[in-house]
C-alpha positions in Angstrom: 27.5 -37.1 -1.4 28.9 -33.7 -2.5 29.4 -30.7 -0.2 26.8 -28.7 -2.2 24.1 -31.3 -1.7 24.6 -31.4 2.1 23.9 -27.7 2.4 20.4 -28.0 1.1 18.6 -26.3 -1.8 19.9 -23.0 -3.0 17.6 -20.1 -2.2 16.3 -18.1 -5.2 16.7 -14.4 -4.1 14.3 -13.3 -6.8 11.2 -14.8 -5.2 11.0 -12.7 -2.1 11.1 -9.3 -3.9 8.5 -10.5 -6.3 6.2 -11.6 -3.5 6.7 -8.3 -1.8 6.0 -6.4 -5.0 2.8 -8.3 -5.5 1.8 -7.7 -1.8 2.3 -3.9 -2.4 0.0 -4.1 -5.5 -2.7 -6.0 -3.6 -2.5 -3.5 -0.7 -2.8 -0.6 -3.2 -5.8 -2.3 -4.8 -7.4 -2.8 -1.4 -6.8 0.9 -0.5 -8.3 1.9 -3.8 -11.5 -0.1 -3.1 -11.8 1.3 0.4 -11.4 4.9 -0.8 -13.9 4.4 -3.6 -16.5 2.8 -1.2 -15.9 5.5 1.4 -16.5 8.2 -1.3 -19.5 6.4 -2.6 -21.0 6.3 0.9 -20.2 10.0 1.4 -22.0 11.0 -1.9 -24.9 8.6 -1.5 -27.1 10.9 0.6 -26.1 14.1 -1.2 -23.0 16.1 -0.9 -22.4 17.9 2.4 -19.5 20.2 3.3 -18.1 17.7 5.9 -18.6 14.8 3.5 -16.9 16.6 0.7 -13.9 17.6 2.9 -13.5 14.1 4.2 -13.9 12.7 0.7 -11.2 15.0 -0.6 -9.0 14.0 2.3 -9.5 10.4 1.5 -8.4 11.1 -2.1 -5.3 12.9 -1.0 -4.3 10.2 1.5 -4.9 7.5 -1.2 -2.7 9.4 -3.7 0.0 9.7 -1.1 -0.1 5.9 -0.4 -0.2 5.2 -4.1 2.9 7.3 -4.6 4.8 5.5 -1.8 3.7 2.1 -3.0 4.7 2.8 -6.6 8.1 4.0 -5.4 8.6 0.8 -3.5 7.5 -1.4 -6.4 10.0 0.3 -8.7 12.8 -0.2 -6.1 11.9 -3.9 -5.8 11.9 -4.4 -9.6 15.1 -2.5 -10.2 17.6 -4.9 -8.6 18.0 -8.5 -7.6 18.7 -7.5 -4.0 16.6 -4.4 -3.2 17.5 -2.2 -0.2 15.3 -2.4 2.9 12.4 0.0 3.2 13.6 3.2 4.9 12.1 3.9 8.3 10.7 7.2 7.2 8.8 5.6 4.2 7.6 2.8 6.4 6.3 5.3 9.0 4.7 7.4 6.3 3.0 4.3 4.8 1.6 3.3 8.2 0.3 6.8 8.9 -1.3 7.1 5.5 -3.0 3.8 5.9 -4.3 4.5 9.4 -5.5 8.0 8.3 -7.3 6.6 5.3 -9.0 4.0 7.5 -10.1 6.7 9.9 -11.4 8.9 7.1 -13.3 5.9 5.6 -14.8 5.1 9.0 -15.8 8.7 9.5 -17.6 8.7 6.2 -19.5 5.5 7.0 -20.6 6.7 10.5 
């Protein structure tokens, strides 16, 4: 038995960034669907001032999340060992996601 065989299989460092990149894409798609459904709900009964403002806010929040997600996807694709997500980007992503969910809930109710 060789020393390399006793250590176990070698981990492929390329798999984790790829899974993370795909998770960012899925999350972006989910946010897109939520924003579209919220806007559709807001415009269903006719356009009101409050509905229009919240709809525009949803669009802005979605665009902000899309920009952050796209930036992270590029970082993950750029190198074999990408850097960790900076705390300010993580915080911004969480805040954008929560704000988008609150706006979508406000449009539904």
